[in-house]
N, C-alpha and C positions, 0 to 999 in steps of 0.2 A: 572447567575450562577457563583458562587465564585470558584476561582482557589486557592487552597492551595498549596504553592510552596515548593518543596523539593530540595534545591540545594545541591546536593551531590558532592562536589568538590575534594574530597581526596580519601579515602579508601572505596571503594565499597564494600569490604567484610564485612562491620560493621553489616549489617542486615541479612546476609547469615546464612542459618541453614543447608545447605547442606555441606557434609565434603568430601574433595578430599583424594584420597588414592593413594599409589604407591612408588616406590623406588626413592629416591632424590639423584640427581647427581649434583655436583657442576659444573657450567659453567668455562671453562677455556679458551675459544678460544677468547674472547674479551679483549681488553684493551684500554686505552685511553679514550677520551671523545666524546659522541655522543650528537649532538645539534639538537634542533627542527628545520626543515627546511620548514615545511608546514604541509598540512594536506590532506587527502583524504575524500571526502563527499559524503554519499550515499543519494539517494532519501528517501523521506518520505514514510513509509509503514503504512497502516491503516487496522485494523482487527476488525471483530465482531465475535460472536459465530458462524456465517454462514461461516466464512473463510475470507480470504484477499480481500479487496475492491481494484480493480486495475483500476477503473474509475478516470482518472486524474482529471476531473472536481470535482468529490465528494472529492478526497484527497486534492485538493487546497481549496475548501470551508471549509473542517475541519481546515486546517493549518491556513487559513486567520481568522477563528473564534478564535483559541486557541494558536496562535503562539506568541502573544503579542509583535509584530514587530520583530519576528525571535528570540526572547529570548529562545524559547524551539524548534520550529520547523521552517523550511524554505524550500520552494520548489526550491529556486534559489541558497541559500548559507547557510553556517553555521558559527557561531561566531569563530573568532580566539583567543578567550580567553584562556590563559594558554600555548600559543605557544611562545611567545616572552620571551626569557631569560631562557626557560627550556632546561635542559641538564642532561645527565647521564654519570657519571665518573666512570669508572671501576677501582677498586683497586685491590691489591694483595689478594690471599687467598679467592676469591669468595665474596669479599665484593664490595660496590659501594656507591656512593653519589648521591642521585636524588634531583635535584633542579626543584621544580614544584610550580607554583603560589606563588612565592617569599618566599617558604619555602624550608628547607634544611632536607632531610631525609636520614640518614645512614641506609643501608639495606644490608641484605644478599642476593645474586644472587643465585637462585636455577633454574636449567634447568629440566623441566619435561614434557613429551608428547608435545613438540614443543611449550611450554610456558616458559618464563622467570618470575619466581615470585621474585618480590622485596619484600622480607619479612622482616617486622620490627624486630628488635632485642629485643623488650620488648613486653611483654603480656598485654592485656587489658580486663577488665571485663566490659560485656555488658548486660543490660536488654532488651529483645525483646518481644513484645506483638505478639502472634501468633494467635490470634483469628480474627483479622481483615482481610477481604477478600483482600483489597488492599495491606496490608502488605504481604500476601501469594503470591498475583500475582507478586509484586516486587521480593520476594525471588526467585521465579521459572523463572523469566525474565532474570536471571543472569547466564551466562555459567560458569564463573570461580569463585572458592571459596577458601577461606584460606586453606593452607595445614595444619595448626594447629588450631583446635577448640575444646574445651572440655566443655561439659554441666556440670555446677555447680548445678543448681538447675532447675526443670522443673515441671510445672503441665499443666492443660488442656488449659491454656490461656497464659502463661508466661514462658519464658526461661531466665536464667542467664547463659552466657557462658563467658569462657576465651579463647582468641583468640590472634593470631599475625596477625595483619593487613597486607594486601599485595597490592601492584600495580601488574599490569598484562600486560605483553608485549609479542609479538612474533617477530621473527626475519626472514627475507627474504634477504639473500646475505648480502649485506652492509647496508640494511635498517632495523631499529628496528621500530616497530609499536606499538603505545600506543592507544588502542581503547577506545572510549567514546561513551556513549549512552544518548540520550534525549528521554524523553517519555511523553505522555499525556494520562491519563487514566480516562474514563467517566464510573462511575458506579452508577446507580439509580439516575441521573440527578446531582450527585456530581462529581466534576472534581478534579483530582490530577495530579501533574507534577514533574518531575525531570530532571536535566540536569547535563552534565559533569561527568557522571558515568563511572568509569574506569571498563569497561566490554564489552563482546559481548552479543547480544541478543539471547535468548534461546527460541525457538519456543514452547517448552513443556508448557510454562505458558498459551498458547492459550486455552488449555483444560479447564482451569478454568473460561473463560468468561462466564458470564450470558447473558441472552437473550437481556437485555438492555445495554450491556457493549460495549464500543468502546476503543481500544488501538491503539495509533499512537506511532511509534518509528522512530528514525533517528539515524544512525550509522556513526561515523566518526572516523577517525584514525589519530593521530598525528605522523608524520614521523621524526625519527631522524637518522642522518647520522654522521660519523666520520669526 
């Protein structure tokens, strides 16, 4: 069974077709530089159409088969990739510089609904195939979506959209958390996987699983502190 890899290292909102709404409020309480100090790691969760599989032996067997030495899933630890050297520097007027994976992103900081949106200053046009079940599962797997997304062209199988890409973070006191999601999805004996997706898992996608499907997810969060 061949595993096709989707390494989504940066902007998880690229494939998302759900739109967020609400009043935008610029954040003003933060200043200075927050640096990555480590991460929180959740256990692997395994789902079929019948519900969540909580048998630890079954979960471990799935992980051992599809983890590729912990590249996607691990029952004991998760990769520290992207932690070393990552930092978020708050500037004046609700702007920031985010250093992640050796890249520098100038962004606007928007606080809404308990989420910090690090929104790109530029727009991007994307073509998205919406007919594939795996793509639809992926879209519904993500909790956070771009604040700005506008459909340019759409038919029954394809969307062209204009969007401002986002990073998503939450804040708990002195800690800022950057969620990342790894998954392995098995559909009709075909396997697909993604890792380092900046988002939280949304269980609404589970209603789309077919009788032969299996979905495994692992949630981690990079922790930032001033």
